[in-house]
N, C-alpha and C positions, 0 to 999 in steps of 0.2 A: 798490109801496110804496117811498117814498123813504127811504133810510137815509143815515147820515152819510157813508159812503164814496161816495155818489152826488153829493155836493155839493162845491163848490169856491168859495173866496172870489173867484177870478178868472174861473172858467168857468161858474158857475151850477150847474144840475142836469144831470147826464148821464142823460137819460131812458132811452136804450137799456140802461144798466147796472142800472136799477132792477129789483128782484125782482117777478115777476108772482105774484099770489096770489089766492086766493078769500077773501072776508071773510065769516065766519059771522055769524049773527045776523039778527034781523028788522028792526032799525033801519037806515035808509039811512045809509051812511057820509057823513062830512063831507068831501066831495071837495075837493081842492086846486083853487084857481082863480087866474088871473092876478091879481097884486097881493098874494097871501099872502106872508108872510115866514116862513121857517123859521129857528128859532134853537135851537141845541143846548143841552140842559139840563146837559150835563156835557162835560168835556174841557178841555184847556189852550188850545185855540184856539176862541174863541167867535165864529164867523163867521156873520153873518146872510146868508141866501141868498134872493133874490127868486124867487118863482115867476112867470115872465114868459110871454109869448105862445107860447114854444116848447113849452108843455104841449099846445097844440093840442086835440085831442079825447080825450086820454088821461085816463082816470079813475084818479086816484092819491090816496093818503093818505100822511101822514107817519108814520114810525115813532114809537113812544112816546117816544123820547129827544129829540124836538123839541117846542118850543113853536111853535104855528102862530099868528102874529100877523096879524090881519085888521083893517085900519084902518076906523074908523067915522067919523072926523072928515073933513069935506070941506076942501079947500084944502091937503092934505098928500099928496104923492106917495109911494106905497109904495117906489118905487125910491130916493127920497131917504132915507126912514127906514132902509132896508136899508143904504144907503151910510153914514149917520150911525152906525149901530150898530157898524160896522166901523172907525170912526175912533178916534183916540187918546183923546179925552175919554171916550167911552162905554166903551172897553176898559179905561181906567184905573179908572173907576167899578166895572166888573165885577171887576177885579183886587182892589180894596179891599173890596168888599162880599160877593163870593161865598165860599162855604164851600169849604175845600180839605181833602182827606184826605191831603195831603202829596204825592200823586201826581196825583190827578185833581181838577179844580175842578168843583164843582157849583153851578149857577146856579138859584136859586129864582125863582118867578114874582114874588114880592115884590121881589126885587133887580132883576129885569128891568123891573118897573113903575116903579122909582124912577130909572131912567137919565134924566138931564136931556137933553132934545133941543132944540137950537136950530132954530127953524122960520122960515126967511126967507120972503119973499113967493114965491108960486108961480113967477113967471118965474125967480127966482134958483135955486129948487129944480131947475127944468128945466135950467138952464145947468149946474149942478153935476153932475146925473146924466148929462148928455150928455158933459161933460168926463171924468167917471169912466169912462163907456163907451168913449170914444175912447182913454183911457189903457189900458184892459183890452185893447182891440183891438190897440193898438200893442205891448203886451207879448206877445200871442199871435203877432203877425207876427214880432217879434224872436226868439221861441222857435223858430218855423218856420225862420227864416233861419239860426239857429245850428245846427239839426239838418241843414239842407241843406249848410252849410259843413262840418260833421263828416263827412257822407257823402262829400263831395268829397275831403276829406283821407284818409279811409279807402280810397277808390278809388285815390287816388294812391299810398298806401303799398302796396296790393295789386299795382298795376302795377309798382312798383319791385321788389317781391319776385319777380315773374314774369320779370324780365329778368336 
């Protein structure tokens, strides 16, 4: 089961951290599949997360605090819609329309359904999603580099203390 703690705006879904569970009931669960978009119903960070090919053969469901968006319209890439939902115009719409209890923002399905989405031609959607993916990869590599540099500096400090 994918929970909010298993999702990240930058890294997607951390499948190994997902809770393994048995689902009671006779009805076949609505398993997540590549192209689904998970959108949290509450929280101050409304980050859409794409279920991509990394799901592999995992049978997973989303926790109840997610909307599972499954596109039916052709000519629209799920990766593009997930990207759009995380951009400033969509986030501003959510900020203005969502109900807030002062501490936690609640997003209703009606509010989510009214987010205006600019849909460029398919080749432009592809270019945008590829650019966004390249930028995410760059951020991950930069984070790894910063961690490596910190380890080098820590090692240097330890060496200095040993002498």
